Structure formats: C-alpha cells, structure tokens
C-alpha positions in Angstrom: 0.0 -0.3 0.1 2.8 2.3 0.8 6.2 1.8 -1.3 9.3 3.2 0.8 12.8 3.0 -0.5 14.2 -0.5 -0.9 17.1 -1.3 1.7 19.9 -2.9 0.3 19.7 -6.0 -2.4 18.9 -8.9 -1.6 18.3 -10.7 -4.5 20.0 -13.8 -3.4 17.8 -14.8 -0.3 14.9 -16.7 -0.7 11.8 -16.4 1.4 8.9 -18.7 1.6 5.7 -16.3 2.9 2.5 -18.5 3.8 -0.4 -17.2 2.3 -1.1 -14.5 -0.3 -4.0 -13.1 0.6 -5.4 -9.7 1.5 -4.0 -9.9 5.0 -0.4 -10.5 3.1 -0.4 -8.3 1.2 1.8 -5.4 2.3 4.6 -7.8 3.5 4.7 -9.1 -0.3 5.0 -6.1 -1.9 8.1 -5.1 0.6 9.6 -8.5 -0.1 9.4 -7.5 -3.7 10.8 -3.8 -3.1 13.7 -6.0 -1.2 14.4 -7.8 -4.2 13.9 -11.0 -2.4 13.2 -14.4 -4.0 9.6 -14.7 -3.2 7.6 -18.2 -2.9 4.0 -17.8 -1.9 1.7 -20.0 -0.8 -2.2 -20.4 -0.8 -4.7 -22.5 -1.4 -6.7 -19.9 -3.8 -5.8 -19.5 -7.4 -6.9 -16.0 -7.6 -5.0 -15.0 -4.2 -3.8 -11.2 -4.8 -1.0 -11.4 -3.2 0.5 -14.1 -5.8 1.3 -10.8 -8.3 4.2 -9.9 -6.1 5.4 -13.4 -5.8 8.5 -15.1 -8.0 6.8 -18.6 -7.1 3.7 -19.3 -6.3 2.2 -23.2 -5.1 -1.1 -23.9 -4.8 -0.6 -25.3 -1.7 -2.8 -24.5 1.8 -1.6 -22.6 4.5 -2.6 -25.3 7.0 -0.4 -27.9 5.2 2.2 -28.6 6.9 3.8 -31.6 5.3 3.2 -30.1 2.1 4.7 -26.5 3.4 7.7 -28.5 4.5 9.0 -30.0 1.1 8.2 -27.1 -0.3 10.5 -25.5 1.6 13.0 -28.4 1.7 13.2 -28.8 -1.9 13.3 -24.5 -2.4 16.6 -24.6 -0.1 14.6 -21.3 1.5 16.3 -19.2 4.0 13.7 -18.3 5.8 9.9 -18.7 5.9 7.3 -16.3 7.4 3.4 -16.3 8.0 2.4 -12.7 8.6 -1.5 -11.6 8.7 -3.5 -15.0 9.9 -3.0 -17.1 12.8 -2.6 -21.2 12.3 0.2 -21.0 10.0 2.4 -19.3 12.5 3.0 -22.4 14.0 3.8 -24.1 10.9 6.1 -22.0 10.3 7.7 -22.5 13.6 8.2 -25.6 13.7 9.1 -26.1 9.8 12.0 -23.7 10.4 12.9 -25.8 13.5 12.8 -28.6 12.1 15.1 -27.2 8.5 17.6 -25.4 10.9 16.2 -22.0 9.5 16.2 -19.2 11.2 13.1 -18.0 12.5 11.7 -15.3 15.6 9.9 -17.9 17.5 10.0 -21.1 18.9 7.4 -23.5 18.6 6.2 -23.5 22.1 5.8 -19.5 21.5 4.5 -20.0 18.3 1.8 -22.7 19.5 0.7 -20.4 22.7 -0.3 -17.6 20.3 -2.1 -19.8 17.8 -4.8 -21.3 20.7 -7.0 -19.1 22.5 -7.5 -21.3 25.0 -3.8 -22.0 25.9 -3.1 -18.0 25.3 -6.0 -17.7 28.3 -4.1 -20.4 30.5 -0.8 -18.7 30.2 -2.1 -15.1 30.8 -4.2 -16.6 34.1 -0.5 -17.9 35.1 1.0 -14.6 34.7 -1.8 -12.4 35.4 -2.6 -11.2 32.5 -5.7 -9.0 32.5 -8.1 -10.8 30.7 -12.0 -11.3 30.3 -13.5 -14.1 32.5 -13.8 -17.5 30.0 -14.7 -20.8 30.2 -13.8 -23.8 28.0 -16.6 -26.0 27.3 -17.3 -29.1 25.1 -21.2 -29.1 24.1 -24.1 -26.4 24.7 -25.2 -28.0 27.9 -21.6 -26.9 29.6 -21.9 -23.5 27.3 -25.3 -22.7 28.9 -24.0 -23.3 32.3 -21.0 -22.0 31.5 -22.9 -18.3 30.3 -25.3 -18.4 33.1 -21.9 -17.7 35.8 -19.9 -15.7 33.5 -23.4 -13.4 32.6 -24.8 -12.0 28.9 -23.8 -10.9 26.7 -21.4 -13.2 26.8 -18.8 -14.6 23.5 -18.7 -18.2 22.5 -16.1 -18.8 19.8 -14.0 -21.3 18.4 -10.6 -21.6 20.5 -8.2 -21.9 17.5 -9.8 -19.9 14.5 -9.3 -16.0 13.3 -11.3 -13.8 11.4 -14.7 -14.3 13.0 -14.7 -18.0 12.1 -17.2 -19.4 14.7 -18.1 -16.6 17.1 -21.0 -15.7 18.1 -22.4 -12.8 20.6 -24.6 -14.3 22.9 -26.9 -11.9 24.7 -29.6 -14.8 26.1 -29.6 -18.2 27.3 -32.3 -19.2 24.3 -29.4 -18.1 21.6 -26.7 -20.5 23.5 -27.5 -23.8 21.2 -27.1 -22.4 18.2 -23.7 -20.4 18.8 -22.3 -23.4 20.4 -23.0 -25.4 17.2 -21.4 -22.9 15.2 -18.6 -22.6 17.4 -17.9 -26.2 17.1 -18.4 -26.4 13.3 -15.5 -24.0 13.3 -13.4 -25.1 16.2 -10.0 -27.7 15.3 -10.6 -29.5 18.5 -14.1 -30.0 19.2 -14.2 -27.5 22.3 -15.3 -23.9 22.5 -15.0 -21.0 24.6 -17.8 -18.9 26.6 -16.0 -15.6 27.3 -17.3 -12.6 29.5 -18.4 -9.6 26.7 -16.2 -6.7 27.6 -18.1 -3.1 27.0 -16.5 -0.1 26.2 -13.4 0.3 23.5 -11.8 -2.3 21.6 -7.7 -1.2 21.0 -5.1 -2.7 18.9 -1.1 -2.9 19.7 1.4 -3.4 17.3 4.5 -4.4 18.7 7.7 -5.5 17.7 9.9 -7.4 20.1 14.0 -7.6 19.8 16.2 -9.4 22.0 13.8 -9.6 24.4 12.7 -5.5 24.2 9.0 -5.1 23.7 8.7 -2.1 21.3 5.2 -0.6 21.4 4.5 1.1 18.4 0.6 2.4 16.9 -1.8 1.9 19.6 -4.9 1.9 17.1 -9.1 2.5 18.1 -10.4 -1.0 16.3 -14.0 0.8 14.9 -16.2 -2.1 14.1 -19.4 -3.5 11.7 -22.9 -3.4 13.4 -24.4 -6.9 13.5 -24.3 -9.8 12.2 -20.8 -8.9 11.5 -19.5 -9.1 15.0 -16.0 -8.2 15.6 -15.4 -7.1 12.2 -13.0 -4.1 11.9 -14.2 -1.3 9.4 -11.6 1.1 10.7 -8.0 1.3 12.1 -7.8 4.9 13.8 -4.6 6.2 14.8 -4.5 8.0 17.0 -6.6 6.2 19.7 -9.0 8.4 21.2 -8.0 7.4 24.4 -6.4 9.7 27.4 -2.9 9.1 27.8 -2.7 6.7 31.4 -5.5 4.2 29.6 -2.9 3.9 26.5 -0.4 3.7 29.3 -2.3 1.2 30.8 -3.4 -0.7 27.2 0.5 -1.0 26.5 1.7 -2.6 29.2 -1.7 -5.5 29.4 -0.1 -6.1 25.4 3.4 -6.0 26.8 2.7 -8.5 30.2 1.1 -10.9 27.2 3.5 -10.7 24.9 6.2 -11.6 27.5 3.7 -14.3 29.0 3.8 -16.5 26.0 7.4 -15.9 25.3 7.9 -13.4 22.6 10.9 -12.2 22.1 11.8 -11.6 18.9 9.1 -10.7 16.0 5.8 -8.6 15.6 3.0 -9.2 17.7 -0.5 -8.1 17.6 -3.1 -7.7 20.8 -6.4 -6.7 20.8 -7.3 -4.9 24.2 -10.9 -4.7 25.6 -10.9 -1.8 27.1 -14.2 -1.4 30.0 -15.3 -0.1 33.3 -12.5 -1.9 35.1 -9.8 -0.9 32.9 -7.5 -3.3 29.6 -8.3 -6.7 29.4 -6.2 -8.6 26.8 -8.6 -10.0 23.9 -6.3 -11.9 22.0 -2.6 -11.7 20.7 -1.0 -12.6 17.5 2.6 -13.3 17.5 2.7 -12.0 13.6 1.8 -9.0 11.8 -1.5 -7.6 12.1 -3.8 -8.4 9.3 -5.5 -5.5 8.2 -2.5 -3.2 7.2 -1.2 -2.1 10.4 2.0 -2.2 9.2 1.3 0.3 6.6 -0.5 2.3 9.0 2.6 2.5 11.1 4.9 3.3 8.6 3.2 6.2 7.4 2.4 7.4 11.0 5.2 6.3 12.8 8.0 6.2 10.3 8.7 2.4 11.4 8.9 -0.2 8.8 7.2 -3.1 10.7 7.4 -5.3 7.2 10.9 -4.7 7.0 11.4 -5.8 10.3 9.3 -9.0 10.2 11.6 -9.7 6.7 14.8 -9.4 8.5 13.5 -11.2 11.3 12.6 -14.6 9.4 15.8 -14.2 7.6 17.7 -14.1 10.7 18.9 -10.9 10.4 19.5 -8.1 12.9 16.6 -5.3 13.5 18.2 -2.4 15.1 16.5 -0.7 18.0 17.2 2.4 16.3 14.4 1.4 13.0 12.0 0.8 16.0 11.9 4.3 17.1 9.0 5.3 16.4 8.5 9.5 15.3 5.1 11.1 14.4 5.1 12.2 10.7 1.6 12.6 10.3 -1.3 14.0 13.3 -3.6 11.1 11.9 -4.1 8.2 9.8 -6.1 5.6 9.2 -7.4 2.0 7.3 -10.7 2.5 6.2 -11.7 -1.0 4.8 -14.4 -1.3 1.6 -17.7 -3.3 1.8 -18.8 -4.1 -1.4 -22.9 -4.7 -2.2 -23.6 -8.9 -2.5 -23.5 -10.2 -6.1 -20.8 -10.9 -8.9 -18.5 -8.4 -8.7 -18.3 -7.0 -12.6 -15.8 -4.1 -12.2 -14.7 -1.5 -9.6 -14.8 2.2 -10.7 -13.3 5.2 -9.3 -9.6 4.4 -8.1 -7.9 6.4 -10.1 -10.2 9.4 -8.6 -10.3 7.8 -5.1 -6.5 7.9 -5.5 -5.3 11.7 -6.5 -7.4 13.3 -3.2 -5.1 14.5 -0.6 -4.5 12.7 2.1 -4.9 9.1 0.2 -1.9 7.0 0.6 -3.0 3.6 -0.6 -5.9 1.9 -2.2 -5.8 -2.3 -2.3 -8.9 -4.0 -4.1 -9.0 -7.9 -2.7 -10.8 -9.3 -5.2 -11.1 -9.4 -9.4 -14.1 -9.6 -11.5 -16.0 -12.4 -11.0 -16.0 -12.8 -7.3 -19.0 -13.3 -5.5 -19.9 -11.1 -2.7 -22.0 -12.2 0.1 -23.3 -10.0 3.1 -20.7 -8.6 5.3 -20.0 -11.7 8.3 -16.6 -11.4 8.5 -13.0 -10.0 7.9 -12.7 -12.1 4.9 -15.9 -10.4 3.4 -14.3 -7.1 3.0 -13.8 -5.9 -0.3 -10.3 -3.6 0.1 -9.4 -1.0 2.3 -7.8 2.6 1.8 -5.3 4.3 3.6 -5.0 7.6 4.7 -3.4 10.6 6.7 -4.2 14.3 7.6 -2.9 16.6 10.5 -4.7 15.1 12.7 -7.2 11.5 13.4 -10.6 13.6 12.3 -8.8 14.6 9.4 -7.6 11.5 8.2 -11.2 9.6 8.7 -12.5 12.7 6.4 -10.4 11.7 4.0 -11.4 8.4 3.9 -14.7 9.3 3.8 -14.6 10.9 0.7 -12.6 8.4 -0.9 -14.4 5.6 0.4 -17.6 7.9 -1.6 -15.8 7.6 -5.0 -15.3 3.9 -5.0 -18.0 1.7 -6.4 -18.3 -1.6 -6.7 -20.7 -2.7 -9.7 -22.4 -6.1 -8.7 -24.8 -8.6 -10.6 -27.5 -9.5 -8.1 -28.8 -11.9 -10.2 -25.8 -13.8 -10.7 -26.8 -14.9 -6.6 -30.0 -16.5 -7.2 
C-alpha cells in the first residue's frame, strides 16, 4: 500500500510466505521491493498477493507436510506467516526441523495460535483478560454463560477472522452459537467468554532481544451486527486518555512476555471497559488489516521490513524501531461491496488523487461473489489515509470511499 525506498539488494535470499491473501499484501509488496526471491503458498489460485511472488504454489497454508516439502526443495533462507494465525505455528515448526532462522520457538508460536492455551498462560502470568470457561457442548456452554453473564461471547478456540464467533445475548441463543463454534473448532471444544463493553484497541509492536517496542495503538471501529467483531476502520491515534493508553500498552507487553515472544512482531487486541484493559487475544505476527503500512506512514517504522529481517535471521536494530510521528492522524478504512458477482470497480484513480490518500487496495477481481458482510474475509478492499489529525484522516478516507464503486450483478446470486 505504501512503497518506501528499498534497502540493500538481497535478490539472492529466498523467502517462503505462507498466504497470499489480503492479509499478506503489505509484506509481499515489501519483499518484492527488497528484491527477495519470494515463493508464496495459498490454496486460492486467485489470491491477490500472488502478483508479488516470483513463484506460487497452490498449497493450503495449513498443509504442514506440503509446506515442509516445498521449503526443503526450494532451499529457502527463511519463512514467514504474516496476517493469519494458524500458519504461524507451522512456520515455526518447519523452520526448526529444517534448521532455519526464525524469531519464534514452536512453543511460543503454538501459544499464540490457541486462544485456550493463551488464556491459560495469561491466567498464570496475571495478564488482565475477560473471564472465560472452556466447554465441550451446548449444555456446558449454557451453564458457563449463566456464571459469566449475558451478553457473552462464544467462540472457537483456534480460529480467527470471526469464524465460529457469536455474540450471545440470552440463554436461548446458546445452542446455535455452540453449534457454530464447534463446527469451526479444530479441537471439538469452544470458549465462553465475558463480553467486555467499551472500546476495542489494537497494539502493534515488535520485540527484539526480549525488549518490547510498542508502536501504534489504534482504535478498532467495528461493523454492526451480524458482522460481530469485524473491523471497518483502524484509527490512529487512539482517543483513549494517555494514562489509559499506558495501561493498554502495559497489558499488551505483559501478554507478549507471558507467551514467550522475544523477537518479531505482535498484534494484540485489548478491550477497554469500566474495569480497565483486558487482553482479548494476541498474535505473534503482523496485523492482517494493513497495520504495518499504517505504522509506517504514522510513525516511520517499517514493520514489514523488520518482520522480513527477523524471518531471515537478520538483526533488527533498536534504532529502526524508534517511532517518530510523521502525521497527526492516520487510518485504514475497509471497503464493503454490495452482495452479488463483481463486474468492475470504478473511481479508483479519482479516489487515489484525493488529498491524504496514501494507498488503496482492492482484494477481489471481477467474477468474485460477495455475500453479506459477516467476517473479515468478506471485506472488499482498504484505503490508507493520513491527515493533520485523526479526524482529518478519517474525512479523507470518507471522501475516497464515496468515490469507489463496486458494480455487481445481483442476479448472479439467485
């Protein structure tokens, strides 16, 4: 989304990227700018990130044996799983077996991809978090919800992107929510969690040599139901008071240390309610909503570049992680298309020419079928905007969004 000056040429180094979807676009573009030899895997032949890869493989990011065979055959120098959770653990395990550099140990990577194991580790370390119970069916979930209270959240413990996630407002909604969570769960269990009212914020950070470097703290503005938990905007800086931001960063830092993150990026969602911050979840990866690109335009820190260096076993100097505000405000605004088969997208050149617009990404090509917005994967694209203030950045994004039109064929859905 934002092109910077490419660093020293590294075309001899070979990198395997797990995923080529919207969540990997920024990292793949940064790898291309750095002139790495990039191989990308994704089960979707039309994944938009493939255009940045020198080689592509139609392999699921969850196919660990297939990924290991490919990594071994291609003699890669490093591998990385940006933007999505489950492949983070696969990358760490494959790197260890092949003797490749990697910022995460397999244990830390596994903790970062299991919400249940995270919750257990957070409890041991005293990390503030929502109350939760692990359940194996609707009966146990009903009892747990009675203890935790309504509204509550029912979720699969090992999925992301709103898969298996439901906001439950009364006991008669538990059975369907449990069914949804168990259908998505890899482990035949589900979590019932306290719903924390208040603001949702995201802390993007990078750890180097055990030192936690907090970078952007953004407000996560979400869509209305039925798209529970789906972000429509990441807005920087957060509107929280400085003391509240400090408490949020401290909670995210303690969470990262609790799961053992000593090197590499982390992405932590924190819920700020009446009783202070509660860590919703943590991922040992780059954020999948163009968080790294927002960080670069807002603070001048190249998170994509740091993540690439960590994946290749290169040092990440502390000075490169020192934030310096470059603008007064910045945001990522996600685009939503109407349901139907995409025919064309118009207004992109006009939108990009507007003041404050630093990048626009469109995720899907003509022929893609859009449904109702329910999960993050249903979003159609994103705008990166800056301004002299947060409010001005949001206004610039609003104007650009109004110019972009998704023409769809509604009859194709019938």
